[in-house]
C-alpha positions in Angstrom: 24.3 4.5 31.9 22.3 1.2 33.2 19.7 -0.5 31.2 16.0 -0.5 32.9 14.6 -4.3 32.9 12.6 -4.0 30.3 15.4 -2.6 27.9 17.7 -5.6 29.1 15.0 -8.3 27.5 14.1 -5.7 24.7 17.9 -5.8 23.5 18.2 -9.4 23.9 15.2 -10.1 21.7 16.0 -7.3 19.4 19.5 -8.6 18.9 18.2 -12.4 18.1 16.7 -10.8 15.2 19.2 -8.5 13.9 22.0 -11.7 14.7 19.4 -13.7 12.1 18.8 -16.1 15.2 15.4 -15.7 15.0 14.4 -15.4 11.5 11.3 -14.4 9.5 8.0 -16.2 11.0 10.0 -17.9 13.4 8.0 -17.4 17.2 9.2 -15.3 19.5 10.3 -16.9 22.9 7.2 -16.7 25.2 6.6 -14.0 27.9 7.3 -16.6 30.8 10.4 -17.7 29.5 11.9 -14.8 29.0 10.8 -13.6 32.3 12.4 -16.2 33.7 15.9 -16.2 31.7 15.8 -12.4 32.8 14.5 -12.7 36.5 12.2 -10.1 35.6 8.3 -9.7 36.2 5.7 -10.5 32.7 4.7 -7.2 32.8 8.2 -6.1 32.5 9.0 -8.4 29.6 5.1 -7.2 28.1 6.6 -3.6 28.0 9.6 -4.8 25.9 7.7 -6.7 23.6 5.5 -3.8 23.2 8.0 -1.5 22.4 9.4 -4.5 19.4 5.6 -4.6 18.1 5.4 -1.0 17.9 9.1 -1.1 15.7 7.4 -3.6 13.8 9.8 -6.0 14.5 7.0 -9.0 15.9 3.5 -9.4 15.4 1.0 -8.8 18.4 0.2 -12.4 19.1 -2.9 -14.0 18.9 -4.5 -16.9 21.1 -1.5 -19.7 21.2 0.3 -18.8 18.7 2.3 -15.8 20.6 4.2 -13.6 18.8 6.6 -14.2 15.4 8.8 -12.3 14.0 7.1 -9.8 11.0 7.4 -11.7 7.8 8.7 -9.0 4.7 7.8 -10.1 1.0 7.7 -6.6 0.3 6.6 -5.7 -3.4 8.5 -3.8 -6.1 6.7 -1.2 -7.4 7.9 1.2 -10.5 6.5 4.6 -10.5 8.4 5.6 -13.9 7.5 2.0 -15.6 3.8 2.1 -13.9 1.3 3.4 -17.0 3.9 3.7 -19.9 2.1 0.6 -21.6 4.8 -1.4 -22.2 3.3 -4.5 -20.3 -0.5 -3.3 -20.1 -0.4 -3.2 -24.4 0.6 -6.8 -24.5 -2.7 -8.4 -26.1 -1.1 -11.7 -24.8 -1.5 -10.5 -20.8 -5.1 -8.6 -20.6 -4.7 -6.8 -17.5 -3.9 -3.8 -16.3 -0.5 -2.6 -15.8 -0.3 -2.9 -12.2 -1.5 -6.7 -12.1 1.2 -7.1 -15.3 3.9 -5.8 -13.1 3.1 -7.9 -9.8 3.1 -11.0 -12.4 6.7 -9.9 -13.5 7.9 -10.5 -9.6 6.6 -14.1 -9.9 3.3 -12.9 -7.6 -0.3 -13.3 -7.5 -2.5 -10.2 -7.7 -6.5 -9.8 -7.8 -8.3 -6.7 -7.7 -11.8 -6.0 -6.4 -12.9 -2.7 -7.9 -16.2 -0.5 -6.8 -16.9 2.3 -9.4 -19.6 4.9 -8.1 -20.7 8.8 -9.4 -20.2 11.1 -6.0 -20.1 14.4 -5.4 -15.9 15.2 -5.5 -14.6 15.6 -1.9 -12.9 18.8 -1.6 -9.2 17.4 -1.9 -10.2 15.7 -5.0 -11.8 19.1 -6.3 -8.7 20.2 -5.7 -6.2 17.7 -7.1 -8.8 17.9 -10.4 -9.4 21.8 -10.3 -13.0 21.2 -10.7 -15.9 23.9 -9.4 -17.6 22.9 -6.0 -20.3 20.6 -6.5 -18.7 18.7 -9.2 -19.4 15.5 -9.6 -16.4 12.8 -10.6 -16.6 9.0 -11.2 -14.6 6.9 -8.9 -13.0 3.6 -9.2 -11.9 1.9 -6.0 -9.5 -1.0 -5.9 -8.3 -3.6 -3.1 -5.3 -5.1 -4.1 -3.8 -8.2 -2.6 -0.4 -10.1 -3.6 -0.9 -13.5 -2.8 -3.8 -13.3 -1.3 -2.9 -10.4 1.1 -3.5 -6.6 1.2 -1.0 -4.7 -0.2 -2.4 -1.9 -1.9 -6.2 0.7 -1.9 -6.1 2.4 -4.7 -8.7 4.9 -5.8 -8.8 6.7 -9.1 -11.0 10.5 -9.4 -12.2 11.1 -13.0 -14.3 14.2 -14.0 -18.1 13.2 -14.9 -17.9 14.8 -18.2 -14.9 12.8 -19.0 -15.9 8.9 -17.3 -19.6 8.7 -18.0 -20.8 5.8 -20.5 -17.4 4.9 -20.9 -15.5 1.7 -19.8 -14.0 3.3 -16.8 -17.7 2.9 -15.2 -16.9 -1.0 -15.8 -16.0 -3.3 -12.4 -13.7 -5.1 -13.3 -9.9 -5.0 -14.1 -10.1 -2.9 -18.0 -7.1 -2.6 -20.1 -6.8 -1.0 -23.2 -3.8 -0.6 -26.0 -2.6 2.9 -25.1 -5.0 3.5 -21.8 -8.5 4.2 -21.2 -8.5 7.7 -21.5 -6.3 8.1 -24.5 -8.9 5.2 -26.1 -11.9 7.5 -25.3 -10.5 10.8 -26.2 -8.9 12.5 -23.2 -4.9 11.5 -23.0 -2.4 12.1 -20.4 1.0 14.3 -21.3 2.0 14.8 -18.2 2.0 13.2 -14.6 2.6 14.9 -11.4 3.5 12.4 -8.1 3.2 13.9 -4.5 4.4 11.2 -1.9 3.2 11.6 1.9 4.2 9.1 4.5 1.6 8.8 7.2 0.6 7.3 9.9 -3.0 5.0 8.5 -6.6 5.6 9.3 -8.5 3.6 11.0 -10.4 2.2 8.3 -7.0 1.9 6.1 -6.1 -0.3 8.8 -8.4 -2.3 9.0 -9.1 -2.9 5.2 -5.3 -3.2 5.1 -4.4 -5.3 8.1 -2.0 -3.7 9.2 -0.3 -4.4 12.4 0.2 -2.0 15.0 2.6 1.1 14.5 2.9 0.4 10.5 2.9 3.7 8.6 1.6 4.0 5.0 2.9 5.9 1.8 0.2 8.0 0.2 0.9 8.1 -3.7 -0.6 10.6 -5.3 -0.8 10.5 -9.0 -2.6 13.3 -11.0 -2.9 13.3 -15.1 -2.9 16.2 -17.5 -5.3 16.5 -20.6 -3.9 17.9 -24.1 -4.9 21.5 -22.6 -3.0 21.1 -19.4 -6.4 20.5 -17.3 -6.7 17.3 -14.9 -8.2 14.3 -16.5 -7.5 12.0 -13.3 -6.5 11.7 -9.8 -5.1 8.3 -8.5 -4.7 8.2 -4.7 -2.9 4.3 -3.5 -2.3 3.8 0.0 0.5 1.4 0.3 2.0 -0.3 3.5 5.3 1.0 4.2 6.3 -3.1 5.1 4.9 -4.5 1.5 6.0 -1.9 -0.6 8.9 -1.0 -2.6 8.6 2.4 -4.5 11.2 2.6 -7.4 11.7 5.6 -9.5 14.3 5.6 -12.4 15.5 8.9 -13.9 17.3 9.8 -16.4 20.0 13.0 -15.8 
């Protein structure tokens, strides 16, 4: 079956990337060069390059810099080890578990933390098994690695648990055994829910996502001694920047 003209250009550029003739961060040949090489119009070239952008292989390109091969440096996020306390409880570190995990990979973490008390949104009420009209404490974090946004993480706690506790502090807070345990509401079991979807406009803006980049939505619900939820955390992680890992004993 014959290939359309744009597909010929597409195959050429994609092939160069797959063969590592074009590597992460390399400049993609310009529209005029590709048009002359394949004897097609620049509109045909743009169609091919747009498809490569949608597939996450190249950047959209702005100004004189043009398009480049997208650079991938995914963060390994161990959801098995996360919150177990082996890293958080180390008194020499003084950072929370996520930040400690990033530093173990030789990278630089940072979190912007905001805290508020609000009416629980319907999906949060469902996760936390709250009655309509219940209030919650919300801790929102925009997490960056090497000065690039990698995650949006928001935790909600029933107001009766979190008000007037360290959970209200607008900063990284790490306590031996975990904050919830320190304030008398330890988590006894966890439930994870993972969804892969396209981002909302706000998520795309805050995470500086390229067109066509999906996100992973990770929801972790923590249950107390009476098996009632004491906290839910929702993390939005770009699919090209995060590698989620579980290690399970069988």
